[in-house]
N, C-alpha and C positions, 0 to 999 in steps of 0.2 A: 063508794071506793073513795079514796086518798087521791088527791093529783099531788103530785110532788115535784116542784120547780126546778128544773136541773140547772145547772149554773154553766153557761158554756164560756169557754174561753174564747177573746176576741180573735177575730180574724188577724193573719198574720199581715196583710195589709194596714190596718189599723195602727199595727207599729210602724211603720213606715212611712205614710203620711197621714193627713187629716183628713178623714172618710166622712165627716160630718157633711149631713143629707143629700150623701151621694144615696144612688140608687145602686142595688147588688151589680146588677150590668156595667154602670161605669167604673166601680169600687175594682170590679174582676178585671176588667179592659186596662184602668192604670197600673192594676197590681204587675200583670203581663206585659205590658209596656216597659215595667220599669226593672221586671226581673232578666227579662231579654237581653238587657245591657249588661248585666253582669255574664251570661253563657257566650253571647258576642265578644266580650273581653277575650275569653280565650284565645279565638281568630286575632284578632287584631293586636294583640302581645306579642303572638308569635310572628305574624305578616308585617311587623312595622320596627321590630325591637333589635338586640344586639344577635338574636339567630338569624333572622333573615339576611342582616348585611354578613355574618358570617358566612350563610349559604351561599351568596353570592360572590365573595371573594373564594371561597372556595369551589366555585364554577372557573374560576381563570379572571375573572372582570378586573377589570383597571376602575381607578375611581372614576373617570370621564364616562366609563358605562354604567358603574352604578348611581350617578347622577343621572343619567337617562332613564333606568328602569326604576329610580325612584319617582323620577318626571310622570312616568305613565299613569300611575294611580289618581293624579292630581288633575294631570290633561283630560285624563278620559270624562272627567267631569263635565264636559262639553254635552255629554251625552243628555245630561239633565234636563237641558233645553227640549230636545225630541220628546224624552220620559214626560213633561211636564204637557206637551202638546197634545202627547196621546192620551193622557190623563184628563187634560179639559176637555178634548173633544169627546172622549165615549165616558167619563167618570168610571171608569173601571183601573181605580188604583189598587185595589185588595189584591185584584187580579193580577196586575202586573209586577206586584210587591213580591207578592210569595213565590210567584213561580219562576221570575227571573231571580229572586235571592235565591231560592234552594240551589238552582242549578248552579248560579254564578259562585257560590261558597263552598260547593263541594269540588269545584275544578282546582282549588287550591292545592287538592292532593295530589293534582296531578304534575306539579311544579315539583315535589319532591323527588319524584321519580326520574327528572331527567338526568341527571348523574349515573344513572344505572343504566341506561339504555343511548346514550351519546356520548360519546369517549372524549377526555380530555382536547386529544388532536382535532377534533370538530368542534373548535370554539365559536367559529362564528354560528354553526347550527347551534349550539347552545343557548348563544346570546340571542337569538332569532326565537327557537322555541319559546325561553323564558318568557323574553317580550309580548311574544302573540298571547301567552297563558293570562299574565299580568294582565294584558289590556282586557282581557275577557272578563275578567274576575273584577277589574275594576270597573268596567262600563256596569257591569250586575250591581257592583256597589254604590254608583252612580243612582241607579234608577232604586236603589234601595235607600237612600238620604231623599229622594223627592218626594217616595210614598210614604216615609217614616215622619219626617215634620209636616209634613201636609194633615198627618193623621194629628201628632202631638196638640198641634195649634189648636184642633177642632177637638180634639179628646179631653186635655188638660185644661182647667178653669183657669182664667188669668191669677186668679189670687195666689195661687199656690202652685205657678212654674218654678220660681225660684227655687222653691224646697222640695220639688219634685225633681228636677236636675241635680239639684244638690244631693238628695239620699240615692238619687240612681248611680250619681257618679262616686259616691260613698262605696255602694255596694260592689261596684264596677273594679274601685280601686284595689279592695279588698282580694278581688279575683286573681287581678292585675299580678297581685304580690305572690299570691300562691302560686301562679302560672308560670311567672318569670323565675321563680326558684326552681319548679319542677324541671322547668325544660331546661334552665342552664345547668343543672345538674346531670340531666341526661346526656347535655353535647358535653362537657367536660370530661364526661365517661364512656359514653360509644364511640366506637371507632368508626373513624372514616366519614361516609355520609349515612347512615344506619341512623343517628339520632335526628338528622334531616328530615330524613322519612317521613317516622313514628312522629314527629311535632308537623310537620304540614299535613299530614293526615289526619291527625286532631284536631287542626285548626281549620281543616274542613270537614270535620263531623260536627264541631262546636257552633262554626259558624251557619252552617243548615239547622241547626238546633234554636238557633237565637229566631231565625225568619219562623220557623214553626211555633214559637210562642203567639206568633198574630193571627193564630187561627183559633186560639180563644179571645181574641180581643172582637168584641163587639165595633167596628168600624162606623163611624158614624157617616149621614147623606154627607158629602161634600158639596159646597155651595160651587158653582161653576157659572162663568159669566152667560153662559146659554139658556140658565135656568131664569134669568129674569127676560128671555124671550128674544135679546139680542143675538146677532149671530156670530158664531165663534171666532174669533180674532184667528188671522192668517199667523204663519210663524215669524215674519218681519215686524207685523204689530204690536205681537209677543214682545220683543226687546224694545222694541219704540216705546210702547206702554209704560215697561219699567224704567228705561232711560229717563222719561219725562216728568218722574217722579222725583220731585229736588231731595226731600228728608231720604228716601229711600238710596238714591244716586249716591247722595254723600257718604253715607256708612258705606255703601259696596266698594267704593272706589277707596276708601280710606284702609279698609279691609283687605283690599287688593294689594296693596300698596305693603302694609303690614306683613301678608303672606310672604311678597318678595323679600322683606329684610328678615323674616325670620327665616326662611328652608334655604338662604344660600350657604347657610352655616350647619343647619339643623340636622340633615341627613350625613353629617361625616363628622359627630361628636361620638359616636359608635366606634368608627375607623379610629380615631384618635385614641381613645382608652383601648383599643385593641392593639395598636402599630406602635404608639408612641411612649403612650404611660405602661403598654407591657399588664394589663389587666385579663382575668380568665373572665369565661363568661360567668361563672359563678359570681363573681367581683362585681362585675358589672352588674349584673342583677340584683344583687344585695346593696349597693350603694347610689345605682343611677335609676332602680327601679323599686324596689321593696324600701328604701329608705325615704323617698318622696311618696311615695304612694302611702306608707302606715301613716305619714304625717298630714296626706292630704285626706284621709278617712277621719282624721279626728278632727280636722276645720272645716269639711266642706260644707255641712249642714251649718254649720254656723255664719259660715258666706252667703249660703244661699237665704239665710234670714236676714242679712243686710241687704241682700239685692231686693228682696219683698220690702223692705222699711225705707231705705236710702234711695232704690234704683240702680240700675246698672251700670249707667257711668260714671259715678264715683267709685266703684268699686274695680272697673277695668282701670282709671287711673291712677289708683295706690297700686292697684299689683303689678300695671303696666310699668312702673318704677324700674322694678327689679327685673321683670322683662327684657328693658331695655338695657340694663348692665349686665346679665349674665353670660353674654358671650366675650365680653372685655374679660371677667372673671377667667376665663376657663386659661388666659396666660400664665396665671400663677400656679394652676391645677397641671404638673408633671409628674414624671416619674418619680418617686419617695415621697410626694407631698400629697397623698391620702386626703389629709387631714380637708385641704381646700377642696378636695371634689364629694365630701362629705358635708360639707358648708354649704357648697353649692347647692346639694341637692338639698338639703334641710330646708333652704328657702325657696327653692323649686315646690317642694309638697308644699308650703304655705299658701303660694300664690297662683301657681299654673292652670291649676283647674278651674280656681274661682276665675283667672281671669278668660279662658276659655269659655265660661257657661255664661258671663255675663256679655260677652260679644256675641255669644249666640243667641240670648235674649233680646238684645238690641233689635239685630235683624228682623228675626224672628215676630216680634211685637211692631215693625216699621212695615211689615207686611199687611195689606188690607184685606180683610177677611174675603172678599169675592177675588177671585183667581190667584188665591196665594202661593198654589205650588206655581205658577208661572214667575213671581216675584222668587222663590225662594231657589228655583233651577237657574234662574238666572243669576242671582247673586252667587250662589255656589260655582256655577261653571266661570265667572269672570273671576272671583276669588282664587280659584284651584288653576286657572288655565293660566291666566295673566300674572299671578300672583306666585303661588306657589310652584306649579311644574317649571315656570319659563326660572324662577333663580332656582329651582335644580338643579336644572342642568347646566345653565350658567356658574352655578356653583363648583359643577365637579370637572369643568372645563377650566375654571381658574385654577382648581388645586391641582390639575393636572399639567397646565402649560406656562401660566404666568407665575403663582406663587413661590414656586421653586426656585425660579429666576430670584426673585426679593430675598426670600431664603437662602440665596448663595452671596448677597450681602453681609451678611452674618452681624447683623444688627443687634440692637439689646434694647430692653423695655423694663426699667424696676430690675435691673440684674438677670434679667431672665432673655436668651437667644431668641431670638423672634425665628420659629420655624415656618413651612409653609401654610399650617392651620392656624397659627397664631395672624397672619394676616387677612385669613378667609373669619376670622372671630373678629377682627377690629371692623373689615368692615360691615358685617353685621351687624356692629354696637353702632355704628355712625348712623347706618340706615335707622335704627330702631328708634335711637334718639331723636332722628330728624321728626317722626312722626309724632314722639309723645312731645315735641317742644313747639313744633308749629302746625300740627294739624286735629290733634286730637281735642285742642281749644273750639275747635268750630262746629263740633258737634254736638247736637242738640238731644235731649229726650225728655219729652214730659214726665214735669210731675218728679225728676229726680233732685236730689237735695246735693250742693256742695261737696267736694272730699273734703272739704276742713272740718265738715260738720260731721261727715262719718267716722274721721278721726278721733275726734274729740268725745263723741259718745262713745263708739268703741272703746275707746281708752278709759273711759269714767267707767263702763260697762266690767271691762278687765280688771280696773284696780278694784271695783266694790268685790267682785268675786273672788280676786285674790287673796282680797283683807278677810274678806268670809271665811277662805279655805284656811289662812293661816291663823285665824281666831280660833275656828274649831280645834287645831291642832293643837294650840296654846290651852284651852280648855281640857282637851282629852289629855294633854300632861300632867295639869293641874289634878285632874282629877285621878290618876292613877297613883302621883306624888300623895295625896291626901288618903289615899285607898292602903297604899304601904305603911304610911305612917300609922293608922287606924290598925291594922295588921300587928304592926311592931307593938303597940301597945298591948293589944288584948294578948300578944303573948308572952309579953313579959307579965302579965299580971296572973 
C-alpha cells in the first residue's frame, strides 16, 4: 500500500498569531479568546455608540440624565473588587465569568422594550427602569472584566501580548465597521423605536455568544494567595495591599486622572454631531466609526509590534499627544465643515486604539502574578468609578447648567462662536494636557525605550518601506515601457 501524505492547510490561528511552540490546547484557547472580541464588538458598538445615544434621547432624557446613564456602567465597576474577592477565595473564576456573563449580556435586550411598555408621560419610570437595567448589565460586565483580564494574563505568553491585543483589536475594529454601518442604516430607515428594539436585541444575542466562546477555552489553574498556604486576605486588606504597591499605585492614579479628563467630554461627542452639526446616524457611523476603524485595522498590528519592541510607555507618550489635542480640535468642526471631522477621525484611527492597548498592557504587566485578579479589580474600580463615572456625571451637569451661561456671553475663538459643547471640549483639553506634560514623565516601565528612539526607528522603517514601494512602482513602469517599445518594434517588422 502506498502512503500518500496529505497537505493540510495551516490552522486559522497560525494566520492570526505566532503559534510556534504552542500546544494544541493553548493554540485553540488563545484563538477563541481572540475571536470572542470580534463577536462581543457587536454588543459594545451598539450599546456605546450613536445608536445608544439616540435611544436615550428618544426616551426623552436630557443631557444631565444622559450623563448619569453613561456614568452607571463605569460606576458599576466597583463590583469588580467584590468579584475579585470571591474569585480569590473560591478559585471559581470560570463559573462566575460564564454564568454572570451570559445572563448579564442577554439583559440588554430588555432595554429596547422600555418605550413599548412605558409611555413617554411616565418619564420618571422610563428613566428608573433604564437605569436599573443598565446597572444590572454593567455589574455583569464588571465581573466579566475581572475574569477576562485574569485569564488573559495567565493564558497569553508575555512575548506576544502586544501582538495578541493588536490582532484582536484589528479583527474587532473590522467587525465594528460592519456593525456600525448596518445599525446606522437600520436606524435611519426604521420608524419610531423599531430599529432600537432590533439593535438592542442583537446586542444581547451577540454579547451572550461572546461569553459562550470561553466554553471552548481551557482555563489555566489560577494562582491564588491561599495556594501558598497563607490565609486568604480580608476585603480591606485587598485594597490596602494594592495601595501599598507604589509602582502599581502610580499607574492606577494616573489612569484614574486620565479617565476623568477624557470622559468629561467623550459621552457628548455624538450629541454634538446629532444636535449641532446635524449629521444622520449613517454619516456619524461612516465618519466617526468606519473611517477611524478602517485606519485602525491597517495600523494596529504595526503598533502591537512597536509595543513588543520598544515598550508600552513610548507608544502611550506618542499617541497621547494627539489624544490631548483631540477635544480642542472639535471647536473647528461644525456644520458645513465635514472635512475637519473626517481629518479628526483619521488621526483618531491612527492613535486611539494603540493608546488604549499600551495603557492596558502597562497595568496588566505591573500587576504581580500572585493575586493578580485583586490588582486588576481594584485598578478598574478606581479608574472607572473615580475617573470615568465621576467625570461623565459632572460633564452632563456642566453641559446642562454651567456651559450654556458661558455660551450666552457670545465669545469667539479663531473666528468660531463658542457653544456650550466647545467649553466642554476646552475643559477636557486642559485636563488632558496637564497629564501629558506633568504626570506621564513620572511613569516608569522596565525595559522600555525613549519615545525619541521609537520615533527615529519607526520613521526610518516607514521611509525605507515607502522608498522600496516607490522603487517597485518605478521598476514596473520601466518594464511596461520597455515592453511597449519591444512590441512596437516587433509590429514594425
